[in-house]
C-alpha positions in Angstrom: 147.6 114.9 72.2 148.9 113.7 68.8 147.9 116.0 65.8 148.7 117.4 62.6 148.4 121.0 61.5 148.4 122.1 57.9 149.0 125.9 57.3 148.6 127.4 53.8 149.7 131.2 53.4 149.7 132.9 49.9 152.4 135.5 49.3 153.1 137.7 46.4 151.1 139.6 43.4 148.5 137.7 41.6 149.9 135.8 38.7 153.4 135.4 40.5 151.9 134.2 43.8 153.6 131.4 45.7 151.9 129.4 48.3 153.9 128.4 51.5 152.4 125.1 52.8 153.5 123.7 56.2 152.7 120.4 57.6 153.4 120.1 61.3 153.1 116.6 63.0 153.4 116.4 66.7 153.0 113.4 69.2 154.3 113.2 72.8 157.8 112.4 71.8 158.4 114.2 68.4 157.6 117.2 66.5 158.1 117.0 62.7 157.5 119.9 60.2 157.5 119.9 56.3 157.5 123.2 54.5 156.7 123.4 50.8 156.5 126.3 48.3 154.2 126.0 45.4 153.7 128.0 42.4 150.4 129.7 41.8 149.5 127.1 39.2 150.1 124.2 41.6 148.1 125.9 44.4 145.4 126.3 42.0 145.3 122.7 41.7 145.1 122.5 45.5 141.8 124.5 45.2 140.8 128.0 45.1 140.2 128.2 48.7 144.0 127.8 49.3 145.0 131.1 47.5 141.8 133.3 47.7 142.6 135.1 50.9 145.5 136.9 52.6 144.8 135.2 56.0 145.7 131.7 55.0 144.0 128.4 56.1 144.7 126.2 58.8 143.5 122.5 59.2 144.0 120.5 62.4 143.7 116.7 62.4 143.6 114.4 65.4 145.9 111.7 64.6 144.9 108.2 65.2 145.9 107.3 68.9 147.4 103.8 68.3 149.4 104.7 65.1 152.7 106.5 64.9 153.2 109.5 62.7 155.0 107.3 60.1 151.9 105.2 59.9 149.6 108.0 59.1 149.1 110.0 55.8 147.5 113.2 54.6 146.1 112.9 51.0 145.3 115.6 48.7 142.2 114.6 46.8 142.0 116.2 43.4 139.1 116.9 41.1 139.4 113.7 39.1 139.3 111.6 42.3 136.6 113.7 43.9 134.4 113.4 40.8 134.8 109.5 41.0 134.0 109.6 44.8 130.9 111.8 44.2 129.5 109.2 41.8 129.2 107.0 44.9 127.1 109.4 46.8 123.1 109.0 46.7 122.2 111.6 49.3 124.0 113.8 51.8 122.9 114.7 55.4 121.4 117.9 54.2 118.8 116.3 52.0 118.3 112.9 53.7 119.3 113.3 57.4 117.7 110.0 58.4 119.5 108.0 55.5 122.9 109.6 55.5 125.0 107.5 58.1 128.4 107.0 56.5 131.1 109.9 56.5 132.3 110.8 53.1 135.9 110.0 54.1 134.7 106.1 54.0 134.1 106.7 50.4 137.4 108.3 49.9 139.1 105.4 51.6 137.4 103.1 48.9 138.2 105.3 46.0 141.7 105.9 46.9 142.6 102.4 48.2 143.6 104.1 51.5 143.6 102.5 55.0 140.7 103.8 57.0 142.9 104.3 60.1 145.7 106.9 59.7 144.5 108.5 56.4 143.4 112.2 56.5 142.2 114.0 53.5 142.5 117.5 52.1 140.0 118.2 49.4 141.1 120.2 46.5 137.5 121.8 46.5 134.4 120.6 48.3 132.4 117.8 46.7 128.9 118.6 45.9 125.8 116.4 46.7 124.4 115.0 43.3 120.8 115.4 44.8 120.8 118.7 46.6 124.1 120.3 45.5 125.1 121.1 49.1 128.9 121.1 49.8 130.2 117.7 51.0 133.4 117.7 53.0 135.3 114.8 54.6 133.2 114.3 57.6 129.8 115.1 55.8 127.4 112.1 56.4 126.3 110.6 53.1 124.1 107.7 51.9 126.1 105.7 49.5 124.7 105.1 45.8 
């Protein structure tokens, strides 16, 4: 099965911490890995969740079946882009379960100009529903504004 794993591991004392970020892509024929080391400041821009614990964070993505690894991308959504996307939310599945039918990543596709197939998102921080303030993630169902 084609997939991507994102592993984030903080290391070092607070204030001088570095974050080791690994992106591992696998399909039936290839395995590719990208390793990055980020300063604490850069990691803070990735979100407090990435550096808050000592156990690390792992995200798994199911890659689109008909696309190669090269045709797919993982995008970090920063707070500025996230605010723009949140403006397009009217309700979330938590406050309007009958009206929320579109995954939030459809809004992210629109805001970033990315292709719906083959684009995966990592949010710097969870979005918040403007109506009920519940956390909104990539696959949370929403009703667009």
